[in-house]
N, C-alpha and C positions, 0 to 999 in steps of 0.2 A: 428319730427312729426308735430310740429307747422308750420314749413316751408312748409311741404306737404299740410296741410290744407289751408294755405294762397294761395298756387299755385292753388289748386282746386277751391277755391272761386273766384280767379281772372279769371280762365278759364271759369267758369260758367257765370260770369258777362260778359265777352267778347262775349261768345256765345249768351247770351240773347240780348245784344246790336246789334250784327251782324244780328240777326233774325228780328230786328225792321225795318231796312232800306232795302228796296228791290230795287236793282240797276241793270239795264241792263248792258250788256257787249258789247262794240263795238270795233272791231279789237283788242281784247284781253285786253281792258282797260275798267274798270267800268265807266259808264256815268250816269248822271241823265236824266230825261225825256226830258230836254231841249237840250240834246246832248252835254253838256259841260263835259269835263273830270273831274272825281272825283279825289280828291287829293290822294285817296288810290291807284288807278291805278293797282289793282290786276289783274293778268292774270289768266285765267282759262284754258289755253291751256293744252291739254293732259288729261283732266279729262273725266270721263266716259259718259255713255249713258243714258237715261230715263228708207161751205168755204166762209172764208171771203175774200173779195178783197177790197183793199183800195189803195189810192195813188193819183197820179196827173192826172188821167183821161186818161192815155195811152189807146189806143184802141178805143177811142171815134171817130166815123166817119171813122174808117178804114174799115168797112165792115166785120170785123172779126166776126165769129160765134162760137158757143160752140164747134164745131168739129175742129176748128183751134187751134192748141196748143199755138199759140201766144196770143189767147184771154184768156188763163188761166194764172193767175198771182199767183197761189199758187201751191207748190209742197208738197206732203205728204210723210211721212216716216213711216216705221214700228216701232213697240215698241222697245225702247232701242237701236235705230240704227241711224247712220248718213249716211248709204249707200243709194244711190239714186236708186229708183225703175226704171224699164224700162220706165214707163210712165213719171216719173219725168225727166228722161234724154231727152225724146222727147220735153217736155215743155222747159227745160233749153236750149236745142240746138236751138229751135225756137227763144228764146229771145237773145241768143248769136248771132245768125245770124242777128237779127234785129239790135243789137248794131254794128255789123260789117258793116252793110249797112248805119248806121246813126252815123258817128263819133262824133257828138256833143252831143250825149246822154249818160248819165251815169245812174247807178241804185244803189239801196240799197237792200241788201238781209237781211231780218229780220228772224232770227231763233227763233223758239218757241218749247216748249215741253208741254206735259200734266202735270197734277198736281202731279203725282206719283214721288217719289224721293225727295231728299233735294233740297233746293233753289240753292245751289252751283252746285249740280249735274245737275240740269235742265238748269242753265245758261250755263254750259259747253257744255251740249248736244245741246242746241240751237245754240251755237257758232260753234260747230262741223258741224251741219247741214248746216248753212249758208256758212261755209268755203268749205264744200263738193260741194255745188252748184257753188260757186265762182271758185274753182279749175277746175270744169268741164267746165265752160264757158271759163276760161283761156286756157284750153286744145284745145278748138275750135278756139281760136285765139284772144279773147278779152283781151285787156290790163288790168292788175290788177288795174291801176290807175282809171279806169272807174267803178270799183265795190267796194262798201263799204259794210262791214258786220257788223251786230249788233245782239246781242242776248237779248231776253226778257225772256228766260226760260219759266216759267209757268205763268208769270205776266199778259199776255194779251190773255186770252183764247177767242176763238170765240164761243165755246160751253161750257155752264156752268154745264152740267150734270156730274155725277160721275160714268159713265159706258163707255164701249168700244166705243159706237157710238160717244160720246162726246170726249173721249180721242183721237180717230183717227183723228178728225178734228183739234185738237190742236197740233198734231205732224206735224209741217209744217215749210216751209220757204215761206215768202211772197216776191214777186218781185215787188219793187216800183221804178218807174221811176222819175227822176228829174235831174237837172243839177247842 
């Protein structure tokens, strides 16, 4: 009985400590915001399921408009899913073709989730979403070495509300260009 109580207390303490630090996942490895590998290196592959644009200025001066899928740098997902919608596939294909036409360019795919679900669940879902876009681009012909994935889970929302309109904006992968 005493041993069981000790184990329960240790597990509770470990869970409390784990909840204190919020760490994104990059290519299956936990990283801090500076992008350095965290000593834990925990992989979240295979775990379950659940507009802002940012980046290096890609698209500036290209004449791209809102109707051009290449001008869109965010793809959205349905609740609790990492399956790409037809619209997401059009956007990802446009960016994949851009990469194929510009061999010196690489990108980062940032996976995100809404606030529902546990921290670990949302990190895994963000990772699955980023990998889904990456695999789609690779199927079009982009080399995997030119695509980096990272998951922030629920940590970087673009909409702060607690309703479907906010959640739908937070279920996304951002496409960020850089070398």
